[in-house]
C-alpha positions in Angstrom: 23.7 63.0 36.5 20.5 61.4 37.7 18.9 61.7 34.2 22.1 60.3 32.6 22.1 57.3 35.0 18.4 56.7 34.4 19.0 56.8 30.6 21.9 54.3 31.0 19.7 51.9 33.1 16.9 52.2 30.5 19.4 51.4 27.7 20.7 48.4 29.6 17.1 47.1 30.2 16.4 47.5 26.5 19.7 45.7 25.6 18.8 42.8 27.9 15.2 42.5 26.5 16.5 42.7 23.0 19.4 40.3 23.3 17.7 37.7 25.5 14.3 37.7 23.9 12.9 34.3 22.8 11.5 36.1 19.8 13.5 37.1 16.7 14.2 40.8 16.8 16.0 43.3 14.5 16.8 47.0 14.7 17.2 49.0 11.6 18.2 52.6 10.8 17.7 54.2 7.4 16.7 50.8 6.0 19.9 49.1 7.2 20.4 46.4 9.9 22.0 47.8 13.0 21.5 44.9 15.4 19.9 41.5 15.5 19.5 39.0 18.4 20.4 35.3 18.6 16.9 34.2 17.8 16.9 36.3 14.6 20.2 34.7 13.5 18.8 31.2 14.3 15.6 31.9 12.3 17.5 33.1 9.3 20.3 30.5 9.3 23.2 32.8 10.3 25.8 32.2 12.9 27.4 35.6 13.4 25.9 39.0 13.7 28.8 40.4 11.6 27.3 38.7 8.5 24.2 40.8 8.9 24.9 44.2 10.3 25.1 47.0 7.8 23.1 45.2 5.1 19.9 46.5 3.6 16.8 45.0 5.3 15.5 44.2 1.8 18.2 41.6 1.3 16.6 39.4 4.0 13.1 39.5 2.3 12.1 37.1 -0.4 12.5 38.8 -3.8 8.8 38.5 -4.7 7.7 40.2 -1.4 10.2 43.1 -1.4 7.6 45.4 -2.9 5.6 45.0 0.4 8.4 46.6 2.4 9.2 49.2 -0.4 5.6 50.4 -0.3 5.8 50.7 3.5 9.0 52.7 3.2 7.3 55.2 0.9 4.6 55.8 3.5 7.0 56.2 6.4 7.3 58.3 8.5 3.7 59.6 7.9 2.3 56.1 8.6 3.8 53.0 10.0 1.7 49.8 9.9 2.3 47.8 13.1 1.7 44.3 11.7 2.2 42.8 8.3 3.0 39.4 6.7 5.7 38.5 4.1 8.3 36.0 3.4 11.8 36.4 4.7 14.7 34.6 3.1 17.2 32.4 4.9 20.9 32.3 4.3 20.5 29.2 2.1 17.9 31.0 -0.1 14.9 29.2 1.3 11.8 31.3 2.1 10.0 31.4 5.5 6.6 32.9 6.1 6.8 35.5 8.9 4.6 38.0 10.7 6.3 41.2 11.5 5.5 43.5 14.4 7.2 46.8 13.9 7.5 50.0 16.0 9.4 53.3 15.8 11.8 54.0 18.6 14.6 56.5 19.3 18.1 55.3 19.7 20.7 58.0 20.4 18.3 60.7 19.2 17.8 58.9 15.9 14.7 57.2 14.6 15.0 53.5 14.3 12.6 50.6 13.5 12.4 47.7 16.0 10.9 44.6 14.3 9.7 41.5 16.1 9.5 38.5 13.7 7.3 35.4 14.2 7.7 32.3 12.1 4.2 31.5 10.8 5.3 28.8 8.3 3.4 26.0 10.1 0.3 28.1 10.3 0.5 29.0 6.6 1.0 25.3 5.7 -2.0 24.3 7.8 -4.2 27.1 6.3 -3.2 26.0 2.7 -3.8 22.4 3.5 -7.3 23.3 4.9 -8.0 25.4 1.8 -7.0 22.5 -0.5 -9.0 20.0 1.5 -12.2 22.1 1.4 -11.7 22.6 -2.3 -11.2 18.9 -2.9 -14.3 18.1 -0.8 -16.4 20.5 -2.8 -15.2 19.0 -6.1 -15.6 15.5 -4.7 -19.3 16.2 -3.8 -19.9 17.6 -7.3 -18.1 14.7 -9.0 -20.0 12.1 -6.9 -23.4 13.8 -7.7 -22.7 13.8 -11.4 -21.5 10.2 -11.3 -24.7 8.9 -9.7 -26.9 10.6 -12.4 -24.5 9.5 -15.1 -24.7 5.9 -13.8 -28.5 5.8 -14.1 -28.3 6.9 -17.8 -25.4 4.6 -18.5 -27.3 1.6 -17.0 -30.1 2.1 -19.5 -27.6 2.3 -22.4 -25.7 -0.8 -21.3 -29.0 -2.8 -20.7 -30.4 -1.9 -24.2 -27.1 -2.6 -26.0 -27.1 -6.0 -24.3 -30.6 -6.7 -25.5 -29.6 -5.8 -29.0 -26.7 -8.2 -28.8 -29.0 -11.0 -27.6 -31.8 -10.4 -30.2 -29.7 -9.4 -33.3 -26.4 -11.3 -32.8 -26.6 -12.6 -36.4 -27.4 -9.2 -37.9 -24.0 -8.0 -39.0 -25.1 -4.4 -39.7 -26.7 -3.9 -36.3 -23.7 -5.6 -34.5 -21.4 -3.2 -36.4 -23.2 -0.3 -34.7 -23.7 -2.0 -31.3 -20.0 -2.9 -30.7 -18.6 0.7 -30.7 -21.6 1.8 -28.5 -20.7 -1.0 -26.0 -17.0 0.0 -26.0 -18.0 3.6 -25.3 -20.3 2.6 -22.5 -17.5 0.5 -20.9 -15.1 3.5 -21.1 -17.8 5.7 -19.5 -18.4 3.1 -16.8 -14.7 3.3 -15.9 -14.8 7.1 -15.8 -17.8 6.9 -13.5 -15.9 4.6 -11.2 -13.1 7.2 -11.1 -15.6 10.0 -10.4 -17.1 8.1 -7.5 -13.6 7.4 -6.2 -13.0 11.1 -5.9 -15.8 11.3 -3.4 -15.1 11.0 0.3 -17.9 8.5 0.9 -17.3 6.0 -1.8 -18.2 2.3 -1.4 -15.1 0.4 -0.4 -14.5 -3.3 0.2 -11.2 -3.3 2.1 -9.2 -6.4 2.9 -5.6 -7.2 4.1 -3.2 -7.1 1.2 0.5 -7.8 0.6 0.9 -4.6 -1.4 4.3 -5.5 -3.0 2.8 -8.6 -4.6 -0.2 -6.7 -5.8 2.0 -3.9 -7.3 4.2 -6.4 -8.9 1.2 -8.0 -10.7 0.1 -4.6 -12.0 3.6 -3.7 -13.1 3.9 -7.0 -15.0 0.5 -6.4 -16.7 1.4 -2.8 -17.7 4.9 -3.7 -18.9 3.3 -5.5 -21.9 1.9 -2.2 -23.2 4.9 0.1 -22.9 7.8 0.5 -25.3 10.8 -1.8 -24.8 13.0 1.3 -24.7 11.4 2.4 -21.4 13.2 0.8 -18.4 10.7 0.1 -15.6 12.0 -1.6 -12.5 10.2 -2.6 -9.3 12.3 -3.1 -6.1 10.2 -3.8 -3.0 11.9 -4.5 0.4 11.2 -7.7 2.2 9.7 -6.3 5.4 6.8 -4.4 4.0 3.7 -4.7 6.2 0.3 -5.7 4.8 -2.2 -2.9 4.2 -6.0 -3.0 4.6 -7.3 -1.5 1.3 -9.9 -2.0 -1.4 -7.8 -3.8 -4.1 -9.8 -2.4 -7.0 -9.6 1.2 -5.8 -5.8 0.9 -5.0 -5.3 -0.7 -8.4 -6.8 2.5 -10.0 -4.3 4.6 -8.0 -1.2 2.6 -8.9 -2.3 2.4 -12.6 -2.9 6.1 -12.8 0.5 7.0 -11.3 2.5 4.5 -13.5 0.5 5.6 -16.7 1.5 9.2 -15.9 5.2 8.1 -15.6 5.0 6.2 -18.9 3.6 9.2 -20.7 6.1 11.6 -19.1 9.2 9.6 -20.2 8.0 9.0 -23.8 9.8 6.3 -25.8 13.0 6.4 -23.7 13.8 6.9 -20.0 13.4 5.0 -16.8 10.7 4.5 -14.2 11.8 3.2 -10.8 9.1 1.8 -8.5 9.8 0.8 -4.9 7.8 -0.3 -1.9 9.0 -0.1 1.7 8.2 0.7 5.3 8.8 4.4 5.9 8.4 6.8 8.8 6.8 10.2 8.1 9.8 12.6 8.2 9.6 15.9 10.2 8.8 18.0 7.1 5.9 15.8 6.1 4.6 15.7 9.7 4.6 19.6 9.8 2.8 19.8 6.4 0.3 17.1 7.4 -0.3 17.5 11.2 -3.5 15.5 11.1 -1.6 12.3 10.3 -0.4 10.1 13.1 3.4 9.8 13.3 4.7 6.3 12.9 5.5 3.7 10.2 3.6 3.8 6.8 3.8 1.7 3.7 5.3 3.9 1.0 4.9 3.2 -2.7 7.4 5.3 -4.6 7.2 5.9 -8.3 10.0 8.0 -9.8 10.6 8.9 -13.5 13.1 11.0 -15.5 10.4 12.4 -17.8 9.3 15.9 -18.7 8.2 16.9 -15.2 5.9 19.7 -14.2 6.4 23.3 -13.1 5.0 24.6 -9.8 1.8 26.0 -11.3 0.9 22.7 -13.0 1.8 20.8 -9.8 -0.7 22.9 -7.8 -3.6 21.8 -10.0 -2.6 18.2 -10.4 -5.5 16.8 -8.2 -8.2 18.9 -9.8 -10.7 16.8 -11.8 -10.5 17.3 -15.6 -7.3 19.5 -15.3 -5.2 18.4 -18.2 -1.7 19.2 -19.6 -0.1 17.7 -22.6 -0.1 14.5 -20.6 -3.4 12.8 -21.2 -3.2 10.8 -18.0 -2.6 13.7 -15.7 -6.3 14.6 -15.5 -9.1 12.8 -13.7 -6.8 9.9 -12.8 -4.8 11.8 -10.1 -8.0 13.4 -8.7 -9.4 10.0 -8.2 -6.1 8.8 -6.8 -6.1 11.6 -4.2 -9.7 10.7 -3.1 -8.9 7.0 -2.8 -5.7 7.4 -0.9 -7.3 10.0 1.5 -10.2 7.6 2.1 -7.7 4.9 3.1 -6.1 7.2 5.7 -3.1 7.8 3.5 -1.5 10.7 1.6 0.1 11.4 -1.7 3.2 13.6 -2.0 4.4 14.7 -5.4 7.7 16.4 -6.3 8.4 17.5 -9.8 10.8 19.6 -11.8 10.4 20.6 -15.4 12.6 18.6 -17.8 14.0 16.6 -14.8 11.3 14.2 -13.7 8.6 13.5 -11.2 8.6 11.6 -7.9 5.3 10.3 -6.4 5.1 8.9 -2.9 1.9 7.2 -1.7 1.7 6.6 2.0 -0.7 4.0 3.3 -1.2 3.0 7.0 -0.2 -0.6 7.7 -2.8 -3.2 8.6 -3.5 -3.4 12.3 -2.2 -6.9 12.6 1.2 -5.6 11.4 1.8 -8.7 9.3 4.3 -8.6 6.5 5.3 -10.7 3.5 8.2 -12.2 5.5 5.9 -13.8 8.1 
């Protein structure tokens, strides 16, 4: 009797610890869910345990990661790794990065697996952001170094073509050769400016700017060079604060983004541009924890063009990475560097054959002034 009572008390303590734990926990026998606690249901987006009990554990693991658990099952019971990482799948189909602590226990004389699951999505996002930042910093250092050496050589070419123009302006044959050299040098000077903009220590000349007026002038200028069949609209709100930026650098960013949109839509389609005051939402704040919460000036460029798949999107900021869109190369790499140097961030969403959405967040000027004042 005493042994039975002790067993029952032990069982009750286990139930209490399992049910009331602030950590997500599941119990599985023969690969099927036997029991889950409230935190597990909350983490996975379920409301009732009945939706879960009896189902294979694999159904709650992201399809691409199921092999991780299948490999573990093949090694069990000879070996049971205590800790591993994979992606669980929520009821709505979204994936969450988790770290699983598993242990073998005996329930009613049968072997079972008790799993404690930690949501490590925020940690994974921060690790990925840090990895991307380090990669961009390394590329920026390389790009800046190349640009400085390139500038020295370019200065010599530009100076000597200028001397030829001065001394032989009446010589048609020489001028015929000099003009394309000068055009090429000008293009290279622009490329050098973009390379330097990729760097984290570029020379900037910031000043307070009414960004909506500035964007409008760029849009009007670019509209002259796009097909009439492309509908491009710009709709700023009236209460957009001023920003303190380098006008020339920010012009490069805006031009690169709009040029990409023009190329993506081809001869037909629409490009919608807006500018408004916007708060960083919770999702963005989690992905970019280094940014202060609060109002930002958001420039939003959306197109219904060809879009990009996830693999292309991952490489969008790499210098010289190109797709069939000519503009999606160095331009976005420079844009990333410029916006980062201004204390802002760029967020790009894109779907193949649907379109692309680019949001550029810039901190408002400290005086808080806006166009309406």
